[in-house]
N, C-alpha and C positions, 0 to 999 in steps of 0.2 A: 570625353573627359571634361571639356569646358563647361558642360551643363552641370556636372557635379561640383565644379569649382564654385559656380554661382549659386547652386542649390543643392548642398550636400544632404544626403539622406532620402533621396527620391526612391520610389519603388521601381522595380523593373518596368512595370506598365507605364509609369509616369515618364521614365526615360524614353521608352519606345514611342510614346505619343509625341514627345518633344522633338525627336529626330525623324518622326514620320515613318516608322517601320513597325512591323508586328512584333509583339513581345517574344514570340518563339524565335524569331530571327536574331534577337538580341542575346538570347541565352548563351550560345557558344562564345560570343564576344566577352560577356561578363565572366563566364567560366575561365576563359583564357587569361583575361586580365587579373582575375582573382588568383589563378594558379601562378602567375608571374609576380604576384605580390603588389599589384597596383590598386586593387580594390578589396574591400571587406564587406561581407554581407552581415547584417545584424537584424535579428527578429524585431518586428514592429512591437512596441510596448502595448498597443491596443488590440492588435490582431496578429497572433503568432504564425498565422499562415502566410503572412506577408513579410518579405525581407526588405530592409532599407539598405541602400548601397552607398558606401562612403569611400572616398579616396584614402589611400594609405600615405604615410610620409614619403615612401618611394615615388608615388605618383606626383606628390607635391614637387619633388625635386625635378622630375621629368617635365612637369608643366612649366616650371620656371625656365628650363632650357628651351622649351618650345616657344615661349614668349620671347626670349632673347633672340632666338633664330628668326622669328617672324619680324622682329624689329630690325634686325640686320638686313633681311630681305627687303623690307620696306625701304630702308635707307638706300640700298643699292638700286632698287627698281625705280625709285622716284628721283634719282640723281639728275640734276640739270632740267628738271621739270618745274616750272613756276608753281608756287603754292595755289594760285587762283585756278590753274588748269587741273591740278589734283582735286581741288574742292569741287569744280564743275563736274569732273569725271565721277567722283563719289556721289554727288547729288543725282546725277543721271542714273548711276547704278542702283541707288536707293529707290528711285522712281520705278525703274524696271522691276526691282524686287517687289515693291509694293503692288504693282500691276499684276505680277504673277501670283503674289500672295492672295490678292483679292479674287483672282480667277480660280485659283486652286484651294481657296479657303485656308491659307497658311497664316500663321502668326509669325512674322519675320523678326519680331523682337527676340524670340527664343527659338525660331525655326520650328514652331509647333504646328502640326497638322490638327485642325479641329475636325474631328470626324462627325459626320451627320448621323443623327439617330436613325436607325433602320425601321422605326415604328411608324 
């Protein structure tokens, strides 16, 4: 859901690439979220075979609740931990993430797997 908040109108393939799964694996998730009113599929204006995926107002409301919950959890989990320790921990986790991303060819800015060409 967060990917569509940042980049509305992605195709199913683009979403799958960004989260590092096969497009077919994503189909039931999109179907369920659409059935529950969280997503809408709209035909691409240039290629009607392609659907663009958009969040619905219902999803916007849920996303806001998720952010509020995450902020509460962060406040609770970092209570009595000095800011410099939190910063050091986050810096270390970013370095670990970058090392893994380099090894597995991931783009950690959007958690995108860059697939190598099979040619």
